[in-house]
C-alpha positions, 0 to 999 in steps of 0.5 A: 647370525647372518646379514640378509636383504629383502627384495620385492618386486610386482611387476604388470605380469609377476609376483617376486620375493627374495632375499640374498646375503652380503656376498650375492648369493641368493638365500630365497627366492620365489617368482611366479606369472600371474595368470592371463585368460587364453588368448588375452594379451595382459591384464588390466593394472587393476586386477594385476594389483588385485593378484599381487596383493593377495599372492604376497601374504603367502610369499611372506611367510614361506620367507620366514620360515626359510630365514629369519626375520631378525637377519634381514638389515634392510629391504628394497622393493620396485616402487615405478617401472623406470628411474624418472618422472611421472614413471607410474604403474598402479600394479608396483603399489601391492609391493610397497604397501607389503615392502612397508608393513614388514620394514615398519614391523622388523624395524629396518631401512626401506629402499625404493628402485625401478623395476629396471634397476633391479633388472640391472642388478640382477645381471650385474652384481649376482654373486658379487659383494657390494664393495666389488660393484663400486671398487670395479665397475665401469660405464657399461651398456644395458640393453633392457629387453622385457614384455614392455621395454626395448631400451638401450641405456648408458648404465653406471652404479651410484648410491641410489641403484643405477643412472641410466640413460636411453641411447636408444631402443625402439620407437613404438612396441617392444621386441617382448610385445611382438614375440608375444603378440605372435605367440598368441596369434599361434594360440599359446598361452601369454607371455609367449616368449618361452614357446617360441624359443622352442619353435626356433630351436626345434626348426634349427634342429630339424633334419631337412630344414630349408631357409625360406623367405621370412621376414625382413631385416629391421632398419636400425638408426642411431640405435633406434627401430621401429617394430609396428611394420614387423608386426603386421607381417608376422600377424599376416603371415601366421593367419595365412599359415599351418601349425606346420609353418610355425616353427619356422615362422618362430625361427624367423621372427627370432632369426631378425631379432637377433639380428636386430640386438647385434647391430643395436649392441654395436651402435650402444657400444659406440655411443657409450663408448664402452665394449661391454653390453649387458643384456636384461629382461626375459627376451634375453633368456632365450637360448636362440636368441643368445646363440644367434645374436652372437653369431650375428655380432661376429658378422657385424663386426668382421673387420672393425677394430672392436667387438662388444662383449656381451654378457648375459644374466643367469636365465632364470634371472633374466626375466622380471624378479626381485633378486635384483632388488635385493641386492640393490637394497644390499649394496645401498645400505651397506655403502651409506 
């Protein structure tokens, strides 16, 4: 008989259910974006809650067909965006309601975590047993780069999940919002990151690509920056451009994003006094941004005595998912 751990996460745009075992291996996982009307940049919370609630029974039936419910030792659920006072989004209640019912029926403990802690666990704990985390994990930097969040955080595991303290990030819109708004303006479906990632790669692979004037670099001070000005520039550029120019616009946006992330990683690692930087969230799944950020980091740190080591999660686990929540349920349950 295996010891299994259930995770549920209902973020604003993705319904996720996962089961992991005691070694950090994924036994079951299903995650799907909520449908967003064409041309729209999101959903109302009431609509997101309704759609999550309609999907979850089907997902739970799939879990029960794949694993023995009697092997599930505890469950975890993302109940809020961050582990701070007042952090709340109604869409998470869909997952909480389902998790409470399942835990009650199975007679197992239910652990509540923040959505952000789930992101941390998905990139830090995947494929590792709980004993590995407490025995070897030191303070690191977590850069949370999702559709609604761009934060640099000093990150350390604790008895409840993760202690996350902000040391930098955006003062206005997130990088994910900037990318999605640009993508929707180009006519792509929301969320738009995957489409712009392909466009940026398409431009770099073109035989006769030429680097033309793009958008200015984003200024970063003490780890913080603003992106609303860049949004205005990008949207005006798109409005005046033909579709033939979209690959270069995507390239320019992603290239500047990589430069910004490299600079933010350096400042955050200095602030946290650590050389390890994890990147989580949907933005960090971009193939272009991953490669370009490493190149930008080499340029920025040339001549420095140290260079941060950036660690990315599996692309499929970088975006919203319940795997991290299941892993946290395992660690918290077994370490009590």
